[in-house]
C-alpha positions in Angstrom: 10.6 -14.3 7.1 12.6 -12.4 4.5 10.3 -13.5 1.7 7.2 -12.8 3.7 8.4 -9.2 4.3 9.4 -8.8 0.6 5.9 -10.0 -0.4 4.6 -7.0 1.5 6.4 -4.7 -0.9 4.0 -6.1 -3.6 0.9 -6.6 -1.4 0.8 -3.1 0.1 0.4 -1.4 -3.3 -2.3 -4.0 -4.3 -4.1 -3.2 -1.0 -4.0 0.6 -1.8 -5.9 0.0 -5.0 -8.2 -2.7 -3.7 -11.8 -1.8 -2.8 -11.9 -1.4 1.0 -15.4 -0.2 1.4 -18.6 0.1 -0.6 -20.7 3.1 0.3 -24.0 4.6 -0.9 -26.0 7.5 0.4 -29.2 5.5 0.5 -29.6 1.7 0.3 -31.6 2.0 -3.0 -28.7 3.6 -4.9 -25.7 1.7 -6.3 -22.7 1.3 -4.1 -19.4 3.1 -4.9 -16.2 1.2 -4.1 -13.6 3.1 -2.1 -10.0 2.2 -1.9 -7.1 3.9 -0.1 -6.2 5.8 -3.2 -9.7 6.9 -4.1 -10.2 8.0 -0.5 -7.0 10.0 -0.6 -8.0 11.6 -3.8 -11.3 12.8 -2.2 -9.5 14.0 0.9 -7.0 16.0 -1.1 -9.9 18.0 -2.6 -11.7 18.5 0.8 -9.0 18.7 3.4 -5.3 18.7 2.3 -3.9 18.7 5.8 -5.9 15.6 6.7 -5.0 14.1 3.3 -1.3 14.6 4.0 -1.6 12.9 7.4 -3.6 9.9 6.1 -1.2 9.6 3.1 1.7 9.4 5.4 -0.1 6.9 7.7 -1.6 4.7 5.0 1.1 4.7 2.3 4.5 6.0 3.4 4.8 4.7 7.0 4.0 1.0 6.3 6.0 1.0 3.1 9.0 2.7 4.7 8.8 0.2 7.6 8.7 -2.8 5.2 11.7 -1.5 3.2 13.6 -0.9 6.4 12.9 -4.4 7.7 14.0 -5.8 4.3 17.3 -3.8 4.6 17.7 -5.1 8.1 17.0 -8.7 7.2 19.6 -8.6 4.4 22.2 -6.9 6.7 22.1 -3.6 4.8 20.9 -1.6 7.8 22.0 -1.3 11.4 19.8 -3.1 14.0 20.1 0.1 16.0 17.4 1.6 13.7 14.8 -1.0 14.7 13.1 1.4 17.2 12.5 3.8 14.3 10.9 1.0 12.3 8.7 0.0 15.2 7.5 3.6 15.5 6.7 3.6 11.8 4.7 0.4 12.4 2.7 2.1 15.2 1.9 5.0 12.9 0.8 2.5 10.1 -1.7 0.9 12.5 -3.3 4.3 13.1 -4.8 4.4 9.6 -6.6 1.0 10.2 -8.1 2.5 13.3 -9.2 5.6 11.3 -10.9 3.5 8.7 -12.7 1.4 11.3 -13.8 4.7 13.0 -15.1 6.0 9.7 -17.1 2.8 9.1 -18.7 3.0 12.5 -19.6 6.7 12.1 -21.0 6.2 8.6 -23.1 3.2 9.7 -24.5 5.2 12.7 -25.7 8.0 10.4 -28.5 5.8 9.2 -28.9 7.2 5.6 -25.5 5.9 4.6 -24.9 2.2 3.7 -21.4 1.0 4.2 -20.0 -2.4 3.6 -16.5 -3.6 4.0 -14.7 -5.1 1.0 -11.8 -7.5 0.5 -9.3 -4.8 0.3 -9.8 -3.8 3.9 -9.0 -7.3 5.0 -5.9 -7.3 2.7 -4.7 -4.0 3.9 -5.3 -4.9 7.6 -3.5 -8.3 7.0 -0.5 -6.5 5.5 -0.2 -4.2 8.4 -0.6 -7.0 11.0 1.9 -9.2 9.1 4.3 -6.3 9.1 3.8 -5.9 12.9 4.4 -9.6 13.5 7.6 -9.6 11.3 8.8 -6.6 13.3 8.2 -8.4 16.6 10.0 -11.5 15.4 12.9 -9.5 14.0 13.2 -7.7 17.4 13.1 -11.0 19.2 15.8 -12.5 17.1 18.0 -9.4 17.5 17.7 -9.4 21.2 18.4 -13.2 21.4 21.7 -12.9 19.5 
């Protein structure tokens, strides 16, 4: 479980750069690939407050939780801080919901073509793996 959690410290940044969506205004035009980071760049120009929120949810919350779990697994942090890590995990899932909501809205518009890409699956897998590691860590701490 330690190694799996440590692997997330590498996989999360890969997922941030990976293409999550391909979008085009009309089906006849080429598709632009959108990653977490390119989406954040666009948001910073359009709505800095929303960009700050999404940056926290998509980048800082999952990474801070993963670091915290690593510190916990190696005995460098008190188990009393596990509820804080669980809260960070809930916040990290909020961004996956937001992305799914954007895909549904964009597809409903009719003049926008949106396809999911492998990065969305990687990012979702990282978040879900982090949730499962957190649940197993909590179960082990309560059992001992």
